[in-house]
C-alpha positions in Angstrom: 0.0 0.0 -0.2 1.4 3.4 -1.2 0.8 6.2 1.7 1.7 9.2 -0.5 0.4 9.7 -4.3 2.5 11.2 -7.1 1.7 13.5 -9.3 -0.8 15.9 -7.4 0.5 19.3 -8.0 -2.4 20.4 -10.2 -4.9 19.8 -7.0 -4.9 23.4 -6.0 -5.5 24.5 -9.4 -8.8 21.8 -9.4 -9.7 23.3 -5.8 -10.1 26.9 -7.0 -12.1 25.9 -10.1 -14.5 23.7 -8.0 -15.7 26.8 -6.0 -17.5 28.0 -9.4 -19.6 24.7 -9.8 -23.4 25.3 -9.9 -23.8 22.5 -7.4 -22.4 24.2 -4.4 -25.4 26.1 -3.2 -28.0 23.1 -3.8 -25.5 20.7 -2.0 -25.0 23.0 1.1 -28.9 22.9 1.5 -28.9 19.2 1.4 -26.2 18.7 3.7 -28.4 18.8 6.9 -30.4 15.6 5.8 -27.4 13.9 3.7 -26.8 10.0 4.4 -24.1 10.2 7.1 -22.6 7.3 9.5 -25.0 7.0 12.6 -23.4 9.1 15.3 -24.7 6.7 18.3 -23.6 3.8 16.6 -21.2 3.8 13.7 -22.1 0.2 12.3 -25.1 2.0 10.8 -26.3 4.8 8.6 -28.5 7.8 9.5 -30.5 9.9 6.9 -32.5 13.0 7.7 -30.8 12.9 11.0 -32.5 9.6 11.9 -30.9 5.7 11.9 -31.7 3.7 9.0 -31.6 0.2 7.9 -30.7 -0.2 4.4 -32.9 -3.0 2.7 -33.3 -3.4 -0.9 -33.8 -5.7 -4.2 -34.1 -4.5 -7.7 -34.1 -6.3 -11.2 -31.2 -4.4 -13.1 -27.8 -2.9 -12.1 -27.6 0.2 -14.2 -31.3 1.1 -12.7 -31.3 4.5 -14.0 -31.4 3.1 -17.4 -34.7 1.0 -16.9 -37.9 2.3 -18.8 -40.0 1.7 -16.0 -37.9 3.2 -13.4 -40.8 4.9 -11.2 -42.8 1.8 -11.0 -40.2 -0.1 -10.2 -38.9 2.2 -7.5 -42.6 2.2 -5.9 -42.8 -1.3 -5.7 -39.6 -1.2 -3.7 -40.8 1.5 -1.5 -44.2 -0.6 -1.0 -42.4 -3.6 0.6 -40.2 -1.4 2.8 -37.4 -1.1 0.7 -35.0 2.0 0.7 -31.8 1.1 -0.8 -30.5 0.5 -4.8 -27.3 -0.2 -6.6 -26.6 2.0 -9.5 -24.1 1.0 -11.7 -22.7 3.7 -14.1 -23.2 1.2 -17.1 -24.1 1.4 -20.6 -23.8 -2.0 -22.0 -26.9 -2.1 -24.2 -27.3 -5.6 -23.7 -30.9 -5.4 -22.9 -31.8 -2.9 -25.7 -32.7 0.0 -24.0 -29.4 1.3 -22.2 -27.6 4.2 -23.9 -23.9 5.8 -23.8 -22.8 8.7 -21.9 -21.0 10.1 -24.8 -22.3 11.6 -28.4 -22.2 9.0 -31.2 -21.1 10.6 -34.5 -22.4 9.7 -38.2 -19.3 7.5 -38.7 -20.4 5.4 -35.7 -17.7 6.4 -33.4 -18.1 8.6 -30.1 -16.8 12.1 -29.0 -15.7 11.9 -25.6 -15.8 15.5 -25.6 -19.4 15.8 -26.3 -22.2 14.3 -24.1 -25.3 12.3 -24.8 -27.9 14.1 -22.8 -30.3 11.4 -22.6 -27.9 9.2 -20.4 -27.2 12.2 -18.2 -31.0 12.9 -17.9 -31.7 9.6 -16.8 -29.2 9.4 -14.1 -30.6 12.9 -13.1 -33.9 11.3 -13.1 -33.2 8.5 -10.9 -31.4 10.7 -8.4 -34.6 12.8 -8.1 -37.0 9.8 -7.9 -35.2 8.0 -5.2 -34.5 11.2 -3.1 -38.3 11.8 -3.2 -38.9 8.5 -1.8 -36.2 8.5 0.7 -34.1 5.6 -1.2 -30.4 5.4 -0.9 -28.6 5.2 -3.8 -25.1 3.3 -3.9 -23.4 4.3 -7.4 -20.4 2.1 -8.5 -18.4 4.6 -10.9 -16.6 1.7 -13.2 -18.8 -1.2 -14.2 -15.9 -3.7 -14.5 -17.1 -6.0 -17.0 -18.1 -2.9 -19.2 -14.2 -3.2 -20.0 -13.8 -6.3 -21.0 -14.5 -8.9 -23.7 -17.6 -7.9 -26.1 -18.6 -5.2 -23.9 -15.3 -3.4 -24.5 -15.4 -3.9 -28.0 -18.3 -1.4 -28.0 -17.1 1.1 -25.4 -16.6 4.6 -26.1 -13.3 4.5 -24.2 -12.0 1.8 -26.6 -9.6 3.7 -28.8 -11.3 2.1 -32.0 -14.6 3.6 -30.9 -13.8 7.1 -30.4 -12.2 10.2 -32.4 -10.2 11.4 -29.3 -7.3 9.2 -29.1 -5.4 6.0 -30.4 -4.5 3.0 -29.2 -0.6 4.2 -29.6 -1.1 7.3 -27.8 -2.8 5.8 -24.6 -1.5 2.2 -24.4 -5.3 1.0 -24.3 -5.9 -2.1 -26.2 -8.5 -2.4 -28.9 -9.5 -5.7 -27.9 -9.3 -7.8 -24.4 -10.6 -11.3 -24.4 -9.9 -12.3 -20.8 -11.5 -12.1 -17.7 -11.5 -9.1 -15.5 -9.7 -11.0 -12.8 -6.5 -11.0 -15.1 -6.4 -7.2 -15.2 -5.3 -6.8 -18.8 -7.1 -3.7 -19.7 -4.6 -0.6 -19.2 -7.7 1.5 -18.4 -7.5 0.6 -14.6 -3.9 1.8 -14.8 -4.0 5.4 -15.9 -3.6 6.9 -12.5 -0.7 8.9 -11.8 0.7 6.3 -8.9 0.7 3.5 -11.6 1.3 4.4 -15.2 0.2 8.0 -15.4 -1.5 7.8 -19.0 -2.7 11.5 -18.8 -4.7 11.3 -21.9 -7.1 8.6 -20.8 -7.1 10.0 -17.4 -8.4 13.4 -18.7 -11.2 11.8 -20.2 -12.1 9.4 -17.0 -12.0 12.6 -15.2 -14.5 14.2 -17.4 -16.8 11.5 -17.0 -16.7 11.3 -13.3 -16.7 14.9 -12.9 -20.1 15.0 -14.9 -21.4 12.4 -12.7 -20.6 14.6 -9.7 -22.1 17.5 -11.0 -25.2 15.9 -11.0 -25.1 13.6 -7.8 -23.5 16.0 -5.6 -26.6 18.0 -5.7 -28.4 15.0 -3.6 -28.4 14.1 -0.4 -29.1 10.0 -0.7 -25.8 8.9 -2.5 -23.2 6.5 -1.5 -20.0 6.1 -3.8 -18.4 2.9 -4.7 -15.5 2.6 -6.9 -15.7 -0.6 -8.9 -17.6 -3.8 -9.4 -15.7 -6.9 -8.1 -12.3 -5.3 -9.0 -8.9 -7.1 -9.1 -6.7 -4.0 -10.1 -4.4 -1.9 -7.9 -5.3 -0.6 -4.7 -4.2 2.8 -6.2 -6.7 3.0 -8.7 -9.7 3.0 -6.2 -7.7 5.0 -3.9 -7.3 7.8 -6.5 -11.2 7.9 -7.4 -12.1 8.1 -3.8 -10.0 11.0 -3.2 -10.8 12.4 -6.2 -14.7 12.3 -5.2 -14.1 13.4 -1.8 -12.1 16.6 -2.6 -14.9 17.6 -5.3 -17.5 17.1 -2.5 -15.4 19.1 -0.1 -14.8 21.9 -2.4 -18.8 22.0 -2.9 -19.0 22.3 0.7 -20.4 18.9 1.4 -19.3 15.4 3.0 -19.7 12.2 1.2 -19.0 8.5 1.8 -16.7 6.0 -0.3 -16.0 2.4 -0.7 -14.5 -0.1 -3.0 -15.8 -3.6 -3.9 -13.1 -6.5 -4.2 -13.3 -9.4 -6.1 -12.3 -12.1 -3.8 -14.9 -14.1 -2.0 -12.7 -14.5 1.1 -12.9 -11.0 3.1 -9.3 -12.1 4.7 -7.7 -11.9 1.3 -5.1 -9.2 1.1 -7.0 -7.1 -1.5 -9.9 -6.3 0.8 -7.0 -4.9 3.4 -7.3 -1.5 1.3 -10.9 -1.0 2.5 -10.8 -2.5 6.2 -7.5 -1.1 7.0 -7.7 2.1 5.5 -10.6 4.4 7.0 -8.9 7.5 5.9 -9.6 6.4 2.1 -12.8 4.3 2.4 -15.5 5.5 5.3 -17.6 2.1 5.0 -16.7 -1.2 3.8 -18.6 -2.9 1.3 -18.7 -6.9 1.8 -21.0 -8.0 -1.1 -18.5 -10.8 -2.1 -18.9 -12.2 1.2 -22.5 -13.3 -0.1 -21.2 -16.0 -2.3 -20.5 -17.9 1.3 -23.1 -20.2 2.6 -24.7 -21.0 6.0 -22.5 -20.9 9.0 -19.5 -20.0 7.1 -21.2 -16.6 5.7 -22.0 -15.5 9.1 -18.6 -16.5 10.7 -16.6 -14.7 7.6 -18.5 -11.6 8.5 -18.2 -11.4 12.1 -14.7 -11.7 11.8 -14.4 -8.6 10.0 -16.7 -7.0 12.5 -14.3 -7.8 15.0 -11.5 -6.7 12.7 -12.6 -2.9 12.6 -14.0 -2.9 16.1 -11.4 -0.3 17.1 -12.6 1.8 14.2 -16.3 0.9 13.6 -17.7 1.9 10.0 -20.9 0.1 8.0 -20.6 -2.9 6.6 -22.7 -2.7 3.4 -24.2 -5.6 1.1 -25.4 -4.1 -2.0 -25.5 -7.6 -3.9 -26.7 -10.9 -2.1 -26.4 -13.6 -4.6 -28.4 -17.0 -4.7 -31.3 -17.6 -7.0 -32.8 -21.2 -8.5 -33.0 -19.6 -11.9 -29.0 -19.5 -12.5 -28.0 -21.7 -9.6 -24.0 -21.2 -9.8 -24.2 -18.7 -6.6 -26.6 -20.7 -4.5 -30.3 -21.2 -4.4 -33.5 -19.2 -3.5 -32.8 -20.4 -0.1 -29.0 -19.2 0.2 -30.1 -15.9 -0.9 -33.0 -15.5 1.3 -30.8 -16.7 4.2 -27.9 -14.5 3.5 -30.2 -11.4 3.4 -31.2 -12.2 7.2 -27.9 -13.4 8.4 -26.6 -9.9 7.1 -28.8 -7.9 9.1 -29.0 -10.0 12.2 -25.0 -10.1 12.3 -25.0 -6.3 12.4 -24.6 -5.4 8.9 -26.0 -1.8 7.8 -27.3 -2.9 4.5 -28.8 -6.0 2.5 -30.0 -6.2 -1.0 -30.8 -8.8 -3.2 -28.6 -8.9 -6.5 -30.4 -8.5 -9.7 -31.6 -11.8 -11.4 -30.3 -14.3 -12.8 -27.7 -14.3 -9.9 -29.9 -12.9 -7.2 -33.9 -12.5 -6.5 -33.9 -8.9 -7.5 -37.4 -7.5 -6.5 -39.1 -10.8 -7.0 -42.2 -12.3 -5.0 -39.6 -14.0 -2.7 -37.6 -11.1 -2.4 -40.5 -8.5 -1.6 -41.8 -11.2 1.1 -38.3 -11.2 2.8 -37.9 -7.4 2.7 -41.4 -6.7 3.8 -40.9 -9.1 6.9 -37.4 -7.6 7.7 -39.0 -4.2 7.8 -41.8 -5.5 10.1 -39.6 -7.0 12.6 -36.9 -4.2 12.8 -39.8 -1.5 12.9 -40.8 -2.8 16.2 -37.4 -2.9 17.9 -34.3 -0.7 18.2 -32.2 -2.5 15.9 -29.3 0.3 16.2 -29.0 -0.4 19.7 -28.5 -4.0 19.2 -25.5 -6.3 18.4 -25.2 -10.1 17.1 -25.2 -12.0 20.2 -25.4 -15.8 19.2 -23.6 -16.7 22.8 -26.8 -16.2 24.1 -28.5 -19.5 22.3 -27.9 -22.8 23.5 -28.5 -26.3 22.2 -28.2 -24.6 18.7 -27.1 -26.6 15.6 -25.0 -25.2 12.9 -27.0 -22.6 10.9 -30.1 -23.3 12.9 -30.8 -19.8 14.4 -29.2 -16.8 14.5 -29.5 -13.9 17.4 -29.3 -10.0 17.6 -30.2 -8.4 20.9 -30.0 -5.6 23.3 -29.6 -7.8 26.4 -32.2 -6.8 29.2 -34.3 -5.1 26.6 -35.0 -6.9 23.4 -33.8 -10.2 21.8 -34.5 -11.2 17.8 -33.8 -14.8 16.6 -33.7 -15.6 12.9 -34.5 -19.7 12.0 -33.7 -20.5 8.2 -35.4 -23.8 8.4 -37.4 -24.2 11.7 -35.8 -25.7 14.8 -35.5 -24.8 18.7 -33.2 -23.0 20.9 -32.7 -21.9 24.2 -32.3 -18.0 24.7 -30.6 -16.6 28.0 -32.0 -13.6 28.7 -30.6 -13.2 32.0 -32.4 -12.7 35.4 -35.9 -11.4 34.7 -38.7 -10.6 37.3 -41.2 -9.4 34.8 -43.3 -10.9 32.0 -42.0 -11.3 28.6 -43.6 -10.8 25.0 -42.6 -13.3 22.5 -44.0 -12.6 18.8 -43.4 -15.0 16.0 -43.2 -13.9 12.6 -43.8 -15.7 9.4 -41.6 -14.2 7.0 -42.5 -15.6 3.5 -46.5 -14.5 4.5 -45.1 -11.6 6.3 -47.4 -12.1 9.1 -47.3 -12.1 13.0 -48.9 -14.6 15.1 -50.7 -13.5 18.1 -48.3 -12.3 21.1 -47.4 -14.5 24.0 -47.3 -13.3 27.3 -44.8 -15.4 29.6 -43.9 -15.3 33.0 -40.2 -14.0 33.5 -37.6 -16.6 33.2 -33.9 -16.1 32.6 -33.9 -19.0 29.8 -36.7 -19.2 27.2 -37.1 -22.2 25.1 -38.0 -21.2 21.6 -39.6 -23.6 19.2 -40.6 -22.7 15.7 -44.3 -23.2 14.7 -43.1 -25.3 11.8 -40.2 -26.0 9.4 -40.1 -22.5 7.4 -38.6 -19.5 7.9 -39.4 -17.8 11.1 -38.0 -14.7 13.3 -39.2 -14.2 16.8 -39.0 -11.2 18.7 -38.7 -11.3 22.4 -39.2 -8.1 24.7 
């Protein structure tokens, strides 16, 4: 890890120019209600000055491009969802996406001119989400857009624009390998690496246009990449670039990076976990490839890792859908969704089909039920407490609690455990939630006991709230 970046002599000039940005006045007005880390528990977010749990699921990644955006956001909101992923992608593999740059009569793009339709769609998405109090996690660089068939039609490809050549930039015209091979020099342009100034100029132009719009809104988080394997200097550069632009506009924003490795202990994840000065939150979506108890244990080790500098752990992608199967089943996806929240994570969102459940009927039921449960408790004062469960089998039950006040236990497939509530002299209320039906059973009043036997009504998805 480098601690000092090279080639930053131009920053004072940029800072001076930024004071002229038209975004500043609007951004300052929005600062009071901006998405921020919760002051009373830094494992969570706050929005409009109140703590907020981020739950979501959508049918696409570059959500701003979909033609029925308003209806889709309304559906998400109706289930209790308030969190989306938005990649700045434009693959056009579905037929309705557009590119950010103007396409000329010769079929090539001019990187000095915008395609207004792309940016109008982006701004519309920001407006619609802010109106609905939906948090947007933006990914600047949609990694797979820069490899294989997607790179062949990408405006940044030197054969697809009129602004530079492969010889001038060192960019390839063809990249047939998987992104894990890191064979596209596009991601090595920053000053601390290969310092490709011609490419970097247009990369900055793209990011600055995005920020000119996004910094006006209070509901935005920033992630540098999708499943990246490149040098940590790349993400660090863009994180600092975004934060400096925001600071010049008088506001504060939050950034992260998403690494490719499924193992959160892999060295590449150290760039986010161990460097809060660069990244103020950590996206651990790739852990959602793990299954069962291992999925929980891996995440809990990382919570311990940052215990001295607590930050939100986000899950903007939860894999698992029968339709695809490679990344797990429907059951795996739903279990991951619940384990994340019961594990003290700040967000949980179903990945788009076919790799995830999106906003399918099953996803809707799980989002709705999670919101029903957490609305009846103060989840922001709780922490994962599986140590309070006894007679528990592997992956049978998961507990989050504020001992002495309230406890919630999630059962992926029925079962029974004993919950240790300590010494209690008053009665206890027990409420069972049928997750797939989003329905509470009648509450039970029990005489105060230090240990409660919690037995699921059936072998299905259940949660129970003990207060």
